[in-house]
C-alpha positions as CSV (number, residue, x, y, z in Angstrom):
1,M,-15.5,4.2,18.9
2,E,-18.1,2.6,17.0
3,N,-15.5,2.1,14.2
4,D,-13.4,0.0,16.1
5,K,-16.4,-2.1,17.1
6,I,-16.9,-2.8,13.3
7,I,-13.5,-3.3,12.5
8,E,-13.3,-6.1,15.2
9,Q,-16.2,-7.6,13.5
10,I,-14.7,-7.6,10.3
11,K,-11.4,-9.1,11.6
12,K,-13.7,-11.8,13.1
13,T,-15.7,-12.7,10.5
14,I,-12.5,-13.1,8.2
15,E,-11.3,-15.3,10.3
16,K,-14.0,-17.6,9.8
17,I,-13.7,-17.7,5.7
18,R,-9.7,-17.9,6.0
19,P,-9.4,-21.8,6.9
20,Y,-11.0,-22.3,3.5
21,I,-8.9,-20.0,1.6
22,Q,-5.8,-21.2,3.1
23,N,-7.0,-24.9,2.3
24,D,-6.1,-24.2,-1.2
25,G,-2.8,-22.8,-0.8
26,G,-3.7,-18.9,-0.5
27,D,-4.9,-16.3,2.2
28,V,-6.8,-13.1,2.9
29,Q,-6.2,-10.2,5.4
30,F,-7.7,-7.5,6.7
31,V,-6.0,-4.1,5.9
32,K,-8.2,-1.2,6.7
33,Y,-11.9,-0.1,6.6
34,E,-12.8,3.3,5.5
35,D,-15.7,5.2,4.2
36,E,-18.0,1.9,4.9
37,I,-15.7,-0.2,2.5
38,V,-13.0,-3.0,3.5
39,Y,-9.6,-3.6,2.1
40,V,-8.0,-6.7,2.2
41,S,-5.0,-8.2,0.6
42,V,-4.3,-11.5,-0.4
43,H,-1.6,-14.1,-0.4
44,G,-0.1,-17.2,-1.7
45,A,-2.1,-19.1,-4.3
46,C,-4.7,-16.4,-4.6
47,V,-2.4,-13.8,-6.0
48,G,-3.1,-14.0,-9.9
49,C,-5.8,-16.8,-9.3
50,M,-8.7,-16.6,-11.9
51,A,-11.1,-17.1,-9.3
52,L,-9.9,-14.3,-7.0
53,D,-13.0,-12.2,-8.2
54,Y,-15.2,-14.8,-7.4
55,T,-13.7,-15.8,-3.9
56,L,-13.8,-11.6,-3.0
57,K,-17.6,-11.0,-4.0
58,E,-19.2,-14.2,-3.3
59,G,-17.4,-15.4,-0.4
60,V,-15.5,-12.8,1.6
61,E,-17.5,-9.6,0.7
62,A,-21.1,-12.0,1.1
63,L,-20.0,-13.1,4.4
64,L,-19.0,-9.4,6.0
65,L,-22.1,-8.0,4.1
66,D,-24.3,-10.8,6.0
67,E,-22.4,-10.6,9.2
68,V,-21.3,-6.7,10.0
69,Q,-23.5,-4.0,9.6
70,G,-22.1,-0.6,8.1
71,I,-20.1,-2.6,5.2
72,K,-21.1,-1.7,1.4
73,E,-18.1,-3.4,-0.3
74,V,-14.7,-5.2,-0.1
75,R,-11.8,-4.0,-2.4
76,L,-8.4,-5.6,-2.7
77,V,-5.4,-3.7,-2.3
78,D,-1.9,-4.3,-3.6
């Protein structure tokens, strides 16, 4: 049950940052949460973008680490 609460928090937090990413023509979506790692996928302009690593680490991951306990990293899935 605790995992379900964490996943709900993750999804809500990702929804906070999605509009900013979408403004640049991209998108980020939650895929899964496993072993304290959040897996996300990217779409649109994010695919192949040179700033993707920065967006994931300094944007998505930083926000999730700040707002959701129990997360240690965000990783990209294909």
